[in-house]
C-alpha positions in Angstrom: -9.8 -12.2 -9.0 -8.3 -10.1 -6.4 -5.0 -10.5 -4.4 -5.5 -10.3 -0.6 -2.9 -10.5 1.8 -1.9 -9.4 5.5 1.3 -7.6 5.6 3.9 -6.0 8.3 5.8 -2.9 8.1 8.5 -2.8 10.9 9.2 0.5 12.9 10.9 3.3 10.9 10.6 1.2 8.0 8.2 1.7 4.8 6.5 -0.2 1.9 8.0 0.9 -1.5 6.6 3.6 -3.4 5.0 2.1 -6.5 1.9 1.8 -8.5 -0.2 -1.1 -10.8 -0.7 -0.5 -14.2 -4.5 -2.0 -14.2 -5.3 -2.6 -10.4 -6.7 -0.7 -7.5 -5.3 -0.9 -4.2 -7.0 -0.9 -0.7 -5.2 -0.9 2.4 -7.1 -1.3 5.8 -4.6 -0.8 8.8 -5.3 -3.3 11.6 -2.5 -2.3 14.0 -0.1 0.9 14.8 0.2 3.9 12.7 2.2 5.4 10.0 2.1 7.5 6.7 0.4 6.7 3.4 2.0 8.5 0.5 1.6 9.1 -3.2 3.3 10.7 -6.1 6.6 10.0 -7.6 8.4 12.1 -5.0 6.2 11.2 -2.1 4.6 14.7 -2.4 1.3 13.7 -0.6 1.3 12.1 2.8 -1.6 11.4 4.9 -1.2 9.9 8.3 -2.9 6.3 9.0 -3.9 4.3 12.1 -5.6 1.0 12.8 -9.2 1.4 11.3 -8.2 3.6 8.5 -8.3 2.7 5.0 -6.0 4.0 2.1 -7.1 3.7 -1.4 -5.0 4.0 -4.8 -6.3 3.9 -8.1 -4.6 2.2 -11.2 -1.7 4.5 -12.2 -1.5 6.0 -9.0 1.7 6.1 -6.8 1.4 4.9 -3.5 3.4 3.3 -0.5 3.3 3.5 3.1 5.8 4.0 6.3 5.6 2.9 9.8 6.0 6.0 12.0 5.2 4.5 15.1 7.1 2.5 17.7 5.1 -1.1 17.0 4.5 -2.9 13.9 2.0 -1.6 11.3 -0.2 -4.3 10.6 -2.5 -3.9 7.3 -4.7 -6.0 5.1 -4.0 -5.4 1.3 -6.5 -5.8 -1.3 -5.7 -5.4 -4.7 -7.3 -6.2 -8.1 -8.2 -7.2 -10.6 -5.5 -9.7 -11.2 -5.4 -12.2 -14.2 -6.9 -15.1 -13.1 -4.0 -17.9 -13.3 -1.8 -15.5 -14.9 1.1 -13.2 -13.1 0.5 -10.1 -11.0 -0.7 -7.0 -12.5 2.4 -5.0 -13.9 4.0 -3.0 -11.1 6.0 0.4 -11.7 8.5 0.6 -8.6 10.1 4.3 -8.0 13.7 4.7 -8.2 
């Protein structure tokens, strides 16, 4: 089972740095621009814009920030997720 959602990040904000125990993450950037980052200290930073795809494997730190002037819109696909159960365990950086 996959968890699919459309999400937004307002200008100057970011999606917190985190990783999933068992699930892969694919983010398709639909509108706007920003940075996809990884590593527990944000050491890996990649610019993203509409049409780009960002991918994180299970256990890989990831997050995203909006560096543009308009809302960053993206489609998030995460899985596998347990059928009928809670989402995969997620660990958030402090």
